C-alpha positions as CSV (number, residue, x, y, z in Angstrom):
1,M,149.0,67.5,-50.4
2,S,150.2,67.8,-46.9
3,D,149.4,65.2,-44.2
4,E,147.6,67.9,-42.2
5,A,145.3,68.6,-45.1
6,I,144.4,64.9,-45.4
7,Q,143.6,64.6,-41.7
8,E,141.5,67.8,-41.7
9,P,137.8,67.0,-42.1
10,L,136.4,68.2,-45.4
11,E,133.7,70.3,-43.8
12,Q,136.4,72.2,-41.9
13,R,138.7,72.5,-44.9
14,Y,136.0,74.0,-47.0
15,G,134.5,76.3,-44.4
16,L,131.2,74.4,-43.8
17,T,131.6,73.7,-40.0
18,E,129.8,76.9,-38.8
19,I,126.7,76.5,-40.9
20,T,123.4,76.9,-38.9
21,D,120.7,77.0,-41.7
22,L,120.0,76.3,-45.3
23,G,120.6,79.9,-46.4
24,Q,124.1,79.9,-44.9
25,Y,124.7,76.5,-46.5
26,S,123.7,77.7,-49.9
27,T,125.8,80.8,-49.6
28,A,128.9,78.8,-48.4
29,L,128.5,76.3,-51.3
30,T,128.1,79.1,-53.8
31,R,131.3,80.7,-52.5
32,L,133.0,77.3,-52.7
33,L,131.8,76.8,-56.3
34,E,133.2,80.3,-57.2
35,R,136.5,79.3,-55.6
36,G,136.6,76.1,-57.5
37,R,136.2,77.9,-60.8
38,R,139.5,79.7,-60.1
39,E,141.5,76.6,-59.0
40,R,143.4,74.2,-61.3
41,C,141.2,71.4,-62.6
42,V,142.0,67.7,-62.1
43,A,140.0,64.7,-63.2
44,L,138.2,63.1,-60.3
45,L,135.4,61.3,-62.0
46,S,135.1,59.2,-65.1
47,E,132.9,60.5,-67.8
48,A,130.1,58.1,-66.9
49,E,130.3,59.2,-63.2
50,A,130.2,62.8,-64.2
51,Y,127.2,62.2,-66.4
52,A,125.4,60.3,-63.6
53,A,126.2,63.2,-61.1
54,A,124.9,65.8,-63.6
55,E,121.7,63.8,-64.1
56,L,121.1,63.5,-60.3
57,L,121.8,67.2,-59.8
58,G,119.5,68.1,-62.6
59,Q,116.7,66.0,-61.2
60,F,117.1,67.5,-57.8
61,A,117.1,71.0,-59.3
62,Q,113.8,70.4,-60.9
63,L,112.1,69.6,-57.6
64,D,111.9,73.3,-56.7
65,P,113.6,75.4,-59.3
66,H,113.4,78.6,-57.3
67,A,115.0,77.3,-54.1
68,T,118.6,78.4,-53.6
69,L,120.1,74.9,-53.2
70,N,118.2,73.7,-56.3
71,Q,119.5,76.6,-58.3
72,L,123.0,75.7,-57.2
73,A,122.4,72.1,-58.2
74,A,121.2,73.3,-61.6
75,S,124.4,75.4,-62.0
76,L,126.6,72.4,-61.1
77,A,124.7,70.1,-63.5
78,S,125.1,72.7,-66.3
79,R,128.8,72.9,-65.7
80,L,129.2,69.1,-65.7
81,Y,127.1,68.8,-68.9
82,S,129.2,71.6,-70.5
83,C,132.4,69.8,-69.6
84,L,131.0,66.6,-71.0
85,G,130.1,68.3,-74.3
86,A,126.4,67.7,-73.8
């Protein structure tokens, strides 16, 4: 990874700096998720951390299952559970 990439804020690196509302935020995160599915995978979390993240995302998703961000959380939770073999 280059020094420039490390210095660049994450929001800027992943295209989230121009977001003005929740709809745009959901769309941008969905695009980012799709991009992530095409990139090489590396382990960033332990299995226990991934499980905890999946649980939290799943709980958030259940608050309002029809909201766009909650659906995204459910999708991420499902992918984490799948990777964990749950």
